[in-house]
C-alpha positions, 0 to 999 in steps of 0.5 A, spaced: 891 496 562 897 491 563 903 494 560 904 488 555 896 490 553 898 497 552 904 496 548 900 492 543 895 497 543 900 502 541 903 498 536 897 497 532 895 504 532 902 505 530 901 501 524 894 504 522 898 511 522 903 508 518 898 505 513 894 511 512 901 515 511 902 510 505 895 511 502 896 519 503 903 519 499 900 514 494 894 518 493 898 525 492 903 521 488 897 519 483 894 526 483 901 529 480 899 526 474 904 524 468 911 526 468 913 532 463 919 531 459 922 535 454 928 533 449 935 535 446 936 534 439 943 529 438 943 529 431 939 530 425 939 525 418 936 526 411 929 524 411 925 523 404 920 529 404 915 525 400 915 519 405 908 520 409 911 516 415 906 511 418 911 506 422 918 507 424 923 501 426 930 500 428 932 493 427 939 490 428 942 498 427 938 498 420 932 503 419 925 501 416 919 505 414 912 504 412 909 510 408 902 511 407 897 514 402 893 511 397 897 509 391 904 511 394 904 506 400 910 502 401 915 499 406 922 501 406 929 499 408 933 506 409 940 508 410 940 512 416 946 516 415 944 518 408 936 517 408 937 513 401 932 508 400 936 501 400 930 497 398 922 498 397 916 494 396 910 498 394 903 495 396 897 495 391 893 502 390 887 500 394 891 500 400 893 505 405 899 503 409 899 504 416 904 502 422 909 497 422 913 493 426 918 487 426 918 481 430 923 475 429 925 475 421 918 478 419 915 485 418 908 486 420 904 492 416 897 494 417 892 498 413 888 504 415 881 502 413 881 495 409 882 491 415 888 487 412 895 486 415 901 484 411 906 479 413 913 480 410 919 476 410 924 481 413 930 480 408 926 479 401 920 483 403 916 478 400 909 477 403 908 470 407 902 471 410 896 476 411 891 477 416 884 480 417 882 484 423 875 488 424 877 495 426 881 501 423 889 500 423 893 506 425 900 504 429 903 497 431 909 495 435 910 489 440 913 487 447 916 481 445 910 476 445 904 480 443 903 485 437 900 491 440 895 495 435 892 502 435 886 503 431 884 511 432 881 510 439 883 510 446 884 502 445 890 498 444 889 491 443 895 486 444 894 481 438 897 474 438 902 474 432 901 467 429 893 469 429 892 476 429 887 475 434 886 480 440 888 477 447 887 483 451 885 490 451 887 497 455 884 504 454 889 509 454 888 515 459 891 521 463 887 521 469 880 520 468 881 523 460 881 517 455 886 519 450 884 517 443 887 518 436 893 514 438 897 513 432 904 510 431 907 506 436 913 504 439 915 499 445 921 503 449 924 499 455 917 497 458 913 502 456 908 503 450 910 510 446 905 513 442 904 519 437 897 522 438 894 525 431 895 532 430 899 533 437 906 534 438 907 530 444 908 523 445 904 519 450 908 514 455 903 509 456 903 503 462 902 497 458 899 494 464 893 499 465 893 504 459 895 509 464 899 515 461 905 516 465 909 521 462 908 526 456 914 528 451 913 535 448 916 535 441 913 542 439 919 545 437 923 540 434 920 542 427 917 549 425 910 549 424 911 554 419 915 549 415 909 544 415 903 543 410 897 540 412 897 534 415 905 534 416 905 532 423 909 529 428 909 521 427 914 516 427 918 513 433 924 508 433 928 505 439 934 502 438 935 497 444 942 496 443 944 503 443 938 506 447 938 511 441 931 514 440 929 517 433 923 521 431 920 524 425 914 526 421 910 525 415 913 529 409 919 531 414 925 533 411 929 530 417 929 525 422 932 526 429 936 523 434 933 525 441 935 525 448 929 525 452 930 530 458 925 530 465 922 537 466 
């Protein structure tokens, strides 16, 4: 075989070996599964222990909260430092409030089993629009373009904020396991973060394909001995300007600013 032909053969073999090594490295990385994280409490703030937290948002440094329960559901603007409710709008007793999010100058709120979303003027809390949808409503956030909604299953829907129509869906999964009971949502630096009903972990989800890329374990943040019934972890707020993360739970007396720590 001529020298040039041998060189071409060896080059081709080298490329095949390199490609195989790359595939093997990718497979090994994928096999490792989601990254695990812990937390450190940076600060703790008062939180209304009667607030059945369903949605939590920081917008322009101000805290907004949506609460649930029939006859007690509301949206609120809350002073972060003191926990004092500055402004509140209660919804009709027939509705069970769920997740909230803020896009532009509008606050969106979904309801549990009524298939009805309310859109409020952010300053006045006056209802400016309503939408209907065919599923239950659990959590709500946005990526700057679409609203993102959970419905208690492993499915997240990306909705047109002008029509509330579904544009696409993803199934959230950890490996081959679908992750259902996705609850309160927050969009954090290109990821969807989700509470999972009755789980003290937050799932960090790829919006591209629904893959869980990380789990944040918050089991020790609020003692189980102090919780009653369904006083579970639920509520994630991200302040993009300061890159601060806040979490709380249903009927918890405190809201926590945390740092997320890789394990």
